[in-house]
Structure formats: structure tokens, C-alpha cells
C-alpha positions as CSV (number, residue, x, y, z in Angstrom):
1,M,18.8,0.7,33.6
2,R,15.5,1.7,32.2
3,A,13.7,-0.6,29.8
4,L,12.3,0.6,26.6
5,T,8.5,0.6,26.2
6,P,7.0,0.0,22.7
7,V,4.6,2.6,21.4
8,P,1.9,1.6,18.9
9,H,2.5,3.4,15.5
10,T,-1.0,4.9,15.8
11,Q,0.2,6.9,18.8
12,V,3.1,8.4,16.9
13,S,2.8,11.8,15.1
14,L,5.6,12.9,12.8
15,T,5.4,16.7,12.7
16,D,9.0,17.6,12.0
17,S,10.4,19.3,8.9
18,F,12.2,16.1,7.7
19,W,9.8,13.1,8.1
20,A,6.4,14.8,8.0
21,P,6.7,16.0,4.4
22,R,7.9,12.5,3.3
23,V,5.0,10.8,5.0
24,Q,2.6,13.2,3.3
25,L,4.4,12.6,-0.1
26,N,3.9,8.9,0.4
27,R,0.2,9.4,1.0
28,D,-0.4,11.9,-1.7
29,V,1.9,10.7,-4.5
30,S,3.5,7.3,-3.9
31,L,0.4,5.3,-2.8
32,P,-1.8,6.5,-5.7
33,H,1.0,6.0,-8.3
34,V,1.9,2.5,-7.1
35,R,-1.8,1.6,-7.1
36,K,-2.1,2.8,-10.7
37,M,1.0,0.8,-11.7
38,L,-0.3,-2.4,-10.0
39,G,-3.4,-2.1,-12.2
40,E,-1.6,-1.2,-15.4
41,T,0.9,-4.0,-15.2
42,G,-1.6,-6.7,-14.4
43,R,-0.5,-7.4,-10.8
44,L,-4.0,-6.9,-9.4
45,D,-5.6,-8.9,-12.2
46,A,-3.2,-11.8,-11.3
47,L,-5.0,-12.1,-8.0
48,D,-8.0,-13.4,-10.0
49,L,-5.9,-16.4,-11.1
50,N,-7.5,-16.4,-14.6
51,W,-4.4,-15.6,-16.7
52,R,-3.9,-17.9,-19.7
53,L,-1.1,-18.3,-22.2
54,G,-1.2,-15.6,-24.8
55,M,-2.8,-13.0,-22.6
56,P,-0.8,-9.8,-21.8
57,N,1.1,-9.2,-18.6
58,R,2.2,-12.7,-17.8
59,P,2.2,-13.1,-14.0
60,H,5.5,-13.3,-12.2
61,H,5.9,-15.2,-8.9
62,F,6.8,-12.0,-7.0
63,W,3.6,-10.1,-8.0
64,D,1.8,-11.3,-4.9
65,S,4.4,-9.6,-2.7
66,D,4.1,-6.4,-4.8
67,N,0.3,-6.3,-4.0
68,A,0.9,-7.2,-0.4
69,K,3.5,-4.4,0.1
70,W,1.0,-1.8,-1.3
71,I,-1.8,-3.2,0.9
72,E,0.5,-2.9,3.9
73,A,1.6,0.6,3.1
74,A,-2.1,1.7,2.5
75,S,-3.2,0.1,5.7
76,L,-0.4,1.8,7.7
77,S,-1.3,5.1,6.2
78,L,-5.0,4.7,6.9
79,A,-4.3,3.9,10.6
80,T,-3.1,7.4,11.2
81,H,-4.6,9.4,8.3
82,P,-8.2,8.3,7.4
83,D,-9.0,8.5,3.7
84,P,-12.4,7.1,2.6
85,A,-11.3,6.8,-1.1
86,L,-8.2,4.9,-0.2
87,N,-10.1,2.7,2.3
88,A,-12.7,1.8,-0.4
89,D,-9.9,1.0,-2.9
90,L,-8.1,-1.2,-0.3
91,D,-11.4,-3.0,0.6
92,A,-12.1,-3.7,-3.1
93,I,-8.6,-5.1,-3.7
94,I,-8.7,-7.3,-0.6
95,A,-12.2,-8.6,-1.6
């Protein structure tokens, strides 16, 4: 029996007619839209830990995972499709 050998995701290219368009849609539409919503809903501001009672967008205990999921998705996208603007935005959020 032959053992499976893991392949790093950076060595995988999806060029088929099913997955490739979805990966591109994620890069072109989903990542920017979710980033915009993280900002509009206060999720990114919640990372500053300066929210006070009476301010809009009361933080929720799951907001940190919303930010983390976007950071992960952006990072995975950048690993195979360099994008200086996305990289700068990601660096700013992480900082």
C-alpha cells in the first residue's frame, strides 16, 4: 500500500473550471467585502479594547474569531496570489 504524501498549499494550483473561478471570486469579492463589513460593524475597532458603554457597535465575544477568520483567509490568499494592497491592509490590522 502506498502512503499519501502531504503537499503544501503553496504548491497547489487550481486551474479547473469549477474551483478556480471560486477561488478568484473569494479574492476579488469576498475578501474585500468581509473586510469592509469588519470595519463597518466595529469588529476591527473592538481589537483596540477601548469600547465603552453607550458607544455604538457593542463588542460581542465572537468578534475576535470573525477577525481571525478574515486574517486567515487573507493570509492563505496571499500565499498563492501576492497582492500588495491586501498585504498592507493585513499588516495594518495585525499591527
